[in-house]
C-alpha positions as CSV (number, residue, x, y, z in Angstrom):
1,X,73.6,63.3,-37.3
2,X,70.0,63.0,-36.2
3,X,68.4,66.2,-37.3
4,X,64.9,65.4,-38.4
5,X,64.1,68.8,-39.9
6,X,66.8,68.4,-42.6
7,X,64.9,65.6,-44.3
8,X,62.2,67.9,-45.4
9,X,64.7,69.7,-47.7
10,X,64.5,66.7,-50.0
11,X,61.4,64.9,-48.7
12,X,60.1,64.3,-52.2
13,X,63.3,64.9,-54.2
14,X,65.0,61.7,-55.3
15,X,66.0,62.7,-58.8
16,X,68.7,65.2,-59.8
17,X,66.1,67.4,-61.6
18,X,63.8,67.6,-58.5
19,X,66.8,68.3,-56.2
20,X,68.0,71.1,-58.5
21,X,64.4,72.6,-58.5
22,X,64.3,72.5,-54.7
23,X,67.7,74.1,-54.4
24,X,66.6,77.0,-56.6
25,X,63.5,77.5,-54.5
26,X,65.5,77.4,-51.2
27,X,68.2,79.6,-52.7
28,X,65.6,82.4,-53.1
29,X,64.9,82.2,-49.3
30,X,68.6,82.4,-48.5
31,X,69.2,85.3,-50.8
32,X,66.5,87.4,-49.1
33,X,67.8,86.6,-45.6
34,X,69.4,89.8,-44.2
35,X,71.9,87.9,-42.0
36,X,73.3,86.2,-45.2
37,X,73.8,89.6,-46.8
38,X,75.4,91.1,-43.6
39,X,77.9,88.2,-43.3
40,X,79.0,88.5,-46.9
41,X,79.1,92.3,-46.9
42,X,81.1,92.2,-43.7
43,X,83.5,89.6,-45.2
44,X,84.2,91.7,-48.3
45,X,84.7,94.9,-46.3
46,X,87.2,93.0,-44.1
47,X,89.1,91.6,-47.1
48,X,89.0,94.9,-49.0
49,X,90.3,96.7,-45.9
50,X,93.2,94.2,-45.6
51,X,94.2,94.9,-49.2
52,X,94.1,98.7,-48.5
53,X,96.2,98.2,-45.4
54,X,98.8,96.3,-47.4
55,X,98.9,99.1,-49.9
56,X,99.0,101.9,-47.3
57,X,101.7,100.3,-45.2
58,X,103.7,98.9,-48.1
59,X,106.8,101.1,-47.3
60,X,106.8,99.9,-43.7
61,X,106.4,96.3,-44.8
62,X,109.2,96.7,-47.3
63,X,111.5,98.1,-44.6
64,X,110.6,95.3,-42.3
65,X,111.3,92.8,-45.1
66,X,114.8,94.2,-45.7
67,X,115.6,94.2,-42.0
68,X,114.6,90.5,-41.8
69,X,116.7,89.7,-44.9
70,X,119.7,91.1,-43.1
71,X,119.7,88.2,-40.7
72,X,120.5,84.6,-41.4
73,X,117.2,83.4,-39.9
74,X,115.3,86.0,-42.0
75,X,116.9,84.8,-45.2
76,X,116.1,81.2,-44.3
77,X,112.4,82.0,-43.6
78,X,112.1,84.1,-46.7
79,X,113.6,81.4,-48.8
80,X,111.4,78.8,-47.2
81,X,108.3,80.9,-47.7
82,X,109.1,81.5,-51.4
83,X,109.7,77.8,-51.9
84,X,106.5,76.8,-50.3
85,X,104.5,79.3,-52.3
86,X,106.2,78.0,-55.5
87,X,105.3,74.4,-54.6
88,X,101.7,75.4,-53.8
89,X,101.2,77.2,-57.1
90,X,102.9,74.5,-59.0
91,X,100.7,71.9,-57.5
92,X,97.6,73.9,-58.2
93,X,98.6,74.2,-61.9
94,X,99.3,70.5,-62.0
95,X,95.8,69.7,-60.5
96,X,94.2,72.2,-62.9
97,X,95.8,70.5,-66.0
98,X,94.5,67.1,-64.7
99,X,91.1,68.5,-64.0
100,X,90.7,69.9,-67.5
101,X,91.3,66.4,-68.9
102,X,88.8,64.7,-66.6
103,X,85.6,63.1,-67.9
104,X,83.3,60.8,-65.9
105,X,82.7,57.3,-67.1
106,X,79.5,57.0,-69.0
107,X,76.7,54.9,-67.6
108,X,76.2,51.5,-69.2
109,X,72.9,49.9,-70.2
110,X,70.7,47.8,-67.8
111,X,71.9,44.5,-69.3
112,X,75.5,45.4,-68.6
113,X,75.1,46.7,-65.1
114,X,76.7,44.4,-62.5
115,X,74.7,42.9,-59.6
116,X,75.1,45.4,-56.8
117,X,74.8,45.4,-53.0
118,X,74.1,48.7,-51.2
119,X,75.1,48.7,-47.5
120,X,73.7,51.4,-45.2
121,X,75.2,51.4,-41.7
122,X,73.3,53.6,-39.3
123,X,73.8,54.9,-35.7
124,X,71.5,57.4,-34.1
125,X,70.1,58.7,-37.4
126,X,66.4,58.5,-36.6
127,X,64.1,59.5,-39.5
128,X,67.0,60.2,-41.8
129,X,67.8,56.5,-42.3
130,X,64.2,56.0,-43.7
131,X,64.8,58.9,-46.1
132,X,68.1,57.3,-47.2
133,X,66.6,53.9,-47.9
134,X,63.7,55.5,-49.8
135,X,66.0,57.4,-52.1
136,X,68.0,54.2,-52.8
137,X,64.9,52.2,-53.5
138,X,63.8,54.9,-56.0
139,X,67.0,54.6,-58.0
140,X,67.0,54.0,-61.7
141,X,68.4,50.6,-61.3
142,X,67.1,47.1,-62.2
143,X,65.5,45.7,-59.1
144,X,66.6,42.1,-59.8
145,X,70.2,43.3,-59.8
146,X,70.0,45.4,-56.6
147,X,70.4,44.1,-53.0
148,X,69.7,46.7,-50.3
149,X,71.0,46.1,-46.7
150,X,70.6,48.4,-43.7
151,X,72.4,47.8,-40.4
152,X,71.5,49.5,-37.2
153,X,74.7,49.7,-35.2
154,X,73.2,49.6,-31.7
155,X,71.5,53.0,-31.9
156,X,70.2,54.6,-28.8
157,X,67.4,56.5,-30.5
158,X,64.5,55.4,-32.8
159,X,66.7,54.5,-35.8
160,X,65.5,50.9,-35.6
161,X,61.9,51.9,-35.7
162,X,62.5,53.9,-38.9
163,X,64.3,51.0,-40.4
164,X,61.3,48.8,-39.7
165,X,59.1,51.5,-41.3
166,X,61.3,51.4,-44.4
167,X,61.0,47.6,-44.4
168,X,57.2,47.7,-44.2
169,X,57.1,50.0,-47.2
170,X,59.7,48.4,-49.3
171,X,59.2,44.8,-48.4
172,X,61.7,42.3,-49.8
173,X,63.6,45.1,-51.6
174,X,65.4,45.9,-48.3
175,X,66.9,43.6,-45.5
176,X,67.4,45.2,-42.1
177,X,69.7,44.0,-39.4
178,X,70.5,45.2,-35.9
179,X,73.8,44.9,-34.1
180,X,73.4,43.7,-30.4
181,X,75.5,46.7,-29.3
182,X,77.3,49.6,-30.8
183,X,80.6,48.4,-32.3
184,X,81.3,51.2,-34.8
185,X,80.7,51.8,-38.4
186,X,83.6,49.6,-39.5
187,X,82.0,46.5,-37.9
188,X,78.6,47.4,-39.3
189,X,80.1,47.5,-42.8
190,X,82.0,44.3,-42.1
191,X,78.7,42.5,-41.4
192,X,77.2,44.0,-44.5
193,X,80.1,42.9,-46.7
194,X,79.6,39.4,-45.5
195,X,75.9,39.5,-46.3
196,X,76.5,41.0,-49.8
197,X,75.8,38.9,-52.9
198,X,76.6,41.5,-55.5
199,X,79.6,41.9,-57.7
200,X,79.9,45.5,-56.6
201,X,79.5,46.8,-53.0
202,X,78.2,50.4,-52.6
203,X,78.3,52.0,-49.1
204,X,76.0,55.0,-48.3
205,X,75.9,56.9,-45.1
206,X,72.5,56.9,-43.3
207,X,72.2,60.7,-43.3
208,X,72.4,61.0,-47.0
209,X,70.1,60.8,-50.1
210,X,71.1,59.9,-53.6
211,X,70.0,61.1,-57.0
212,X,68.0,58.7,-59.2
213,X,70.9,57.9,-61.5
214,X,73.6,57.8,-58.8
215,X,73.8,54.0,-58.4
216,X,74.1,53.2,-62.1
217,X,76.8,56.0,-62.5
218,X,78.7,54.6,-59.5
219,X,78.9,51.0,-60.7
220,X,79.3,51.5,-64.5
221,X,83.1,52.1,-64.2
222,X,83.6,48.5,-63.0
223,X,82.2,47.3,-66.3
224,X,84.2,49.8,-68.4
225,X,87.6,48.8,-66.9
226,X,88.7,45.8,-64.9
227,X,91.5,47.9,-63.4
228,X,89.1,50.0,-61.4
229,X,88.8,48.7,-57.9
230,X,86.9,51.6,-56.2
231,X,84.8,54.6,-57.1
232,X,84.2,57.8,-55.1
233,X,80.9,59.6,-55.3
234,X,80.3,63.3,-55.6
235,X,79.3,64.6,-52.1
236,X,77.1,67.7,-51.8
237,X,75.6,69.2,-48.6
238,X,72.0,68.3,-47.9
239,X,71.3,70.9,-45.2
240,X,73.1,73.8,-46.9
241,X,70.1,76.1,-46.5
242,X,69.7,75.6,-42.8
243,X,72.8,77.2,-41.2
244,X,75.9,79.1,-41.9
245,X,78.4,76.3,-41.5
246,X,76.7,74.0,-44.1
247,X,76.4,76.8,-46.5
248,X,80.1,77.4,-46.3
249,X,80.9,73.7,-46.5
250,X,78.8,73.2,-49.6
251,X,81.3,75.4,-51.5
252,X,84.3,73.7,-49.9
253,X,82.9,70.3,-50.8
254,X,82.5,71.4,-54.5
255,X,86.2,72.3,-54.7
256,X,87.3,69.2,-52.8
257,X,85.3,66.7,-54.8
258,X,84.7,68.2,-58.3
259,X,88.1,69.8,-58.6
260,X,90.6,67.9,-56.5
261,X,89.1,64.4,-56.8
262,X,88.5,64.9,-60.6
263,X,92.3,65.5,-60.9
264,X,93.2,62.6,-58.7
265,X,90.8,60.4,-60.7
266,X,92.8,61.0,-63.9
267,X,95.7,59.5,-62.1
268,X,93.6,56.5,-61.0
269,X,94.5,57.5,-57.4
270,X,91.6,59.1,-55.6
271,X,93.0,59.1,-52.0
272,X,89.7,58.6,-50.2
273,X,86.4,57.1,-51.3
274,X,84.0,59.0,-49.0
275,X,81.8,57.2,-46.5
276,X,78.8,59.1,-47.7
277,X,79.0,57.4,-51.1
278,X,81.6,54.8,-52.3
279,X,81.6,51.8,-54.5
280,X,84.0,48.8,-54.4
281,X,84.7,45.8,-56.6
282,X,83.5,42.9,-54.4
283,X,86.5,40.7,-54.8
284,X,88.9,43.5,-54.0
285,X,87.1,44.1,-50.7
286,X,87.0,40.4,-49.8
287,X,90.8,40.2,-50.5
288,X,91.6,42.7,-47.8
289,X,88.6,42.4,-45.5
290,X,90.4,40.6,-42.7
291,X,93.3,43.1,-42.7
292,X,90.7,46.0,-42.8
293,X,88.6,44.8,-39.8
294,X,91.7,43.9,-37.7
295,X,93.6,47.1,-38.6
296,X,95.5,48.7,-35.7
297,X,97.4,51.9,-35.1
298,X,100.0,52.0,-32.3
299,X,98.5,48.9,-30.9
300,X,94.9,50.2,-30.8
301,X,92.1,48.9,-33.0
302,X,91.2,51.4,-35.7
303,X,87.6,52.6,-35.4
304,X,87.9,55.7,-37.6
305,X,88.9,56.3,-41.1
306,X,87.4,53.1,-42.5
307,X,86.9,54.8,-45.9
308,X,90.5,56.0,-46.3
309,X,91.8,52.6,-45.0
310,X,89.7,50.6,-47.5
311,X,90.9,52.9,-50.3
312,X,94.5,52.4,-49.4
313,X,94.1,48.6,-49.3
314,X,92.5,48.6,-52.7
315,X,95.2,50.8,-54.2
316,X,97.8,48.5,-52.6
317,X,96.3,45.6,-54.6
318,X,97.2,47.4,-57.8
319,X,93.7,48.6,-58.6
320,X,92.9,52.2,-59.7
321,X,90.4,54.4,-57.8
322,X,88.4,57.0,-59.6
323,X,85.8,59.7,-59.0
324,X,82.4,59.8,-60.7
325,X,81.3,63.5,-60.9
326,X,77.8,62.7,-62.0
327,X,77.1,60.3,-59.1
328,X,75.5,62.7,-56.5
329,X,74.9,62.1,-52.9
330,X,73.4,64.8,-50.6
331,X,74.6,64.4,-47.0
332,X,74.0,66.2,-43.7
333,X,77.0,68.1,-42.3
334,X,77.6,69.7,-38.9
335,X,75.7,72.9,-38.1
336,X,77.6,73.8,-35.0
337,X,81.2,74.6,-34.4
338,X,81.7,71.8,-31.8
339,X,80.5,69.1,-34.1
340,X,82.4,70.5,-37.0
341,X,85.8,70.5,-35.3
342,X,85.2,67.0,-34.0
343,X,84.5,65.8,-37.6
344,X,87.7,67.5,-38.8
345,X,89.8,66.0,-36.0
346,X,88.5,62.6,-36.9
347,X,89.4,63.2,-40.6
348,X,92.8,64.5,-39.8
349,X,93.7,61.6,-37.5
350,X,92.7,59.3,-40.3
351,X,94.9,61.2,-42.7
352,X,97.9,60.9,-40.4
353,X,97.4,57.2,-40.0
354,X,96.6,56.4,-43.6
355,X,99.4,58.5,-45.0
356,X,101.8,56.4,-43.0
357,X,100.2,53.2,-44.4
358,X,100.2,54.5,-48.0
359,X,103.9,55.5,-47.7
360,X,104.7,51.8,-47.2
361,X,103.6,50.9,-50.7
362,X,103.3,54.0,-52.8
363,X,107.0,54.1,-53.5
364,X,107.2,50.5,-54.5
365,X,106.0,48.9,-57.8
366,X,102.5,48.5,-56.5
367,X,100.7,48.5,-59.8
368,X,101.3,48.6,-63.5
369,X,101.7,51.8,-65.4
370,X,102.8,55.3,-64.2
371,X,102.9,55.9,-60.5
372,X,104.6,59.3,-60.2
373,X,101.3,61.2,-60.0
374,X,100.2,59.0,-57.1
375,X,103.4,59.8,-55.2
376,X,103.0,63.5,-55.9
377,X,99.6,63.4,-54.3
378,X,100.9,61.6,-51.2
379,X,103.9,64.0,-50.9
380,X,101.5,66.9,-51.0
381,X,99.5,65.3,-48.1
382,X,102.7,64.9,-46.1
383,X,103.8,68.5,-46.8
384,X,100.7,69.8,-45.1
385,X,101.2,67.5,-42.1
386,X,104.9,68.1,-41.7
387,X,104.6,71.9,-41.9
388,X,101.7,72.2,-39.5
389,X,103.9,72.8,-36.4
390,X,106.4,75.1,-38.0
391,X,103.6,77.1,-39.6
392,X,101.6,77.5,-36.5
393,X,104.8,78.5,-34.6
394,X,105.6,81.1,-37.2
395,X,102.0,82.4,-37.1
396,X,102.1,82.9,-33.4
397,X,105.5,84.7,-33.7
398,X,104.1,87.1,-36.2
399,X,100.9,87.6,-34.3
400,X,102.8,88.9,-31.3
401,X,105.6,90.7,-33.1
402,X,103.9,92.2,-36.1
403,X,100.1,91.9,-35.7
404,X,99.2,94.3,-38.4
405,X,101.5,92.7,-40.9
406,X,100.1,89.3,-40.0
407,X,96.5,90.3,-40.2
408,X,96.6,92.2,-43.4
409,X,98.8,89.7,-45.3
410,X,96.8,86.8,-44.1
411,X,93.5,88.3,-45.1
412,X,94.9,89.3,-48.5
413,X,96.1,85.7,-49.1
414,X,92.6,84.5,-48.1
415,X,91.1,86.9,-50.7
416,X,93.4,85.5,-53.4
417,X,93.1,81.8,-52.7
418,X,89.4,81.9,-51.8
419,X,88.7,83.4,-55.2
420,X,89.9,80.1,-56.8
421,X,87.2,78.2,-55.0
422,X,84.6,80.8,-55.5
423,X,85.2,81.0,-59.3
424,X,85.3,77.3,-59.6
425,X,82.0,76.8,-57.8
426,X,80.3,79.6,-59.7
427,X,81.5,78.1,-63.1
428,X,80.4,74.6,-62.1
429,X,77.0,75.4,-60.6
430,X,76.1,78.8,-62.2
431,X,75.4,80.2,-58.7
432,X,77.4,83.3,-58.0
433,X,75.8,84.1,-54.6
434,X,76.4,80.6,-53.3
435,X,80.0,80.7,-54.4
436,X,80.7,83.8,-52.3
437,X,80.6,81.6,-49.1
438,X,84.1,80.5,-50.0
439,X,85.4,83.8,-48.5
440,X,83.8,83.7,-45.0
441,X,84.7,80.0,-44.8
442,X,88.4,80.6,-45.4
443,X,88.4,83.3,-42.7
444,X,86.5,81.0,-40.4
445,X,88.8,78.1,-41.0
446,X,92.0,80.2,-40.7
447,X,91.2,81.8,-37.4
448,X,89.1,79.2,-35.6
449,X,90.2,75.8,-37.0
450,X,93.9,76.3,-37.6
451,X,94.7,74.1,-34.6
452,X,93.0,71.0,-36.0
453,X,96.0,69.4,-37.9
454,X,98.6,69.9,-35.1
455,X,96.2,68.6,-32.5
456,X,95.2,65.6,-34.7
457,X,98.9,64.7,-35.2
458,X,99.5,64.8,-31.5
459,X,96.5,62.7,-30.7
460,X,96.6,60.4,-33.8
461,X,96.4,57.2,-31.7
462,X,93.2,58.2,-29.9
463,X,90.1,56.2,-30.7
464,X,86.5,57.4,-30.9
465,X,84.1,58.8,-33.4
466,X,83.6,62.0,-31.3
467,X,80.2,62.8,-32.8
468,X,77.0,60.7,-33.0
469,X,76.2,61.0,-29.3
470,X,72.7,61.7,-27.9
471,X,71.6,63.7,-24.9
472,X,70.7,61.4,-22.1
473,X,67.0,62.3,-22.3
474,X,66.8,61.1,-26.0
475,X,68.5,57.8,-25.5
476,X,66.4,54.7,-26.2
477,X,67.8,51.1,-25.9
478,X,66.6,48.7,-28.5
479,X,66.6,44.9,-28.7
480,X,68.7,43.1,-31.3
481,X,67.3,41.3,-34.2
482,X,67.0,41.1,-38.0
483,X,64.3,41.2,-40.6
């Protein structure tokens, strides 16, 4: 995303301490915003009202339940609902047990740090790519062990000019290259991997900034254990004080990364190393690079989901993939509904494709040691996909036949399950107000993004990044080259 204003949120903040200070300052501005209060108050009134409705109409709901149970279809649906609820709760308990045992790998000393290549692919990022490169150059990492590469993937804006500005400021510390035309992020990374000289490859999105200790925390696990083939970073939202959607996503990201991926990490099976920040053992990447760049789905070249695909191919080699909670990256997220649903469609299409790929090796003896946990994670992914059509059909039936029952029970469920995310965020980041955005986000997702997974399944073979486009008036064609 090319949103120049967002870089000022962290214009001088390249360390975790400075970032935290800026977040506290910005939080005060958010708390005093009347619209923020109104949204949260409205959300809690809605959820409280739904709980009251369930209590008020409980006799009617009970009668309806008994009537439904008197039919064979009703018994099947009730049994299925109870089974799914049991599975969901059981999985949450399983994840919680794993999370409580999780600890990030400690950073190693400078002399033990491996030589590292950081690759930053960029397309239509403008000034943000300069900010990304500056944050990486300011990392607490030995300069002689760090190779920094930035690749402009045929941008149509002034991204290349900002890369040249970074080059002028950083000198030999960064090498910049320009693709002759836009080929997609996967091809930009492919070029970067071939230029890489480090033992470890780190990829960072060009709309992201890292904390000062992020790089050393990302690469230390490769020294600690030769079984580690990839590491996922901890993604936080950079523009979470600018708009409603980023504020909500910030809480969702905390749950997704610091809770879910922490648990996955204990199994050595983080399912996706995020494009915003990921690290790979160099020889593991080179072993699968040809398959990765030539990957196809239903006869079409894969130009999305490069991060999940790489993760799968490294897991398939028998390596473990883990999560480093203390390796922070702050990344821009969509601020408008249209950009948000396009991002989610891209993610879900990738999940469909890569779940199929993972299923081909996950139930084989693909690596030494226990593999049951990895298979449980995959089955949980499949459960969500396979139930998407039945669940949306059931939802529509209830909407038209029992709208009050649907609305009240859905909102009450949201109140319960959103509390898990809210409590987790508040306990992790000591910010109760910020954690409250878990509730409006769940309502927002349930009623406006419920169609994403079914649509992504039906269109899984479609190509295209969907975002990263520019208005015609802002397009600027650059010449190819390298510095």
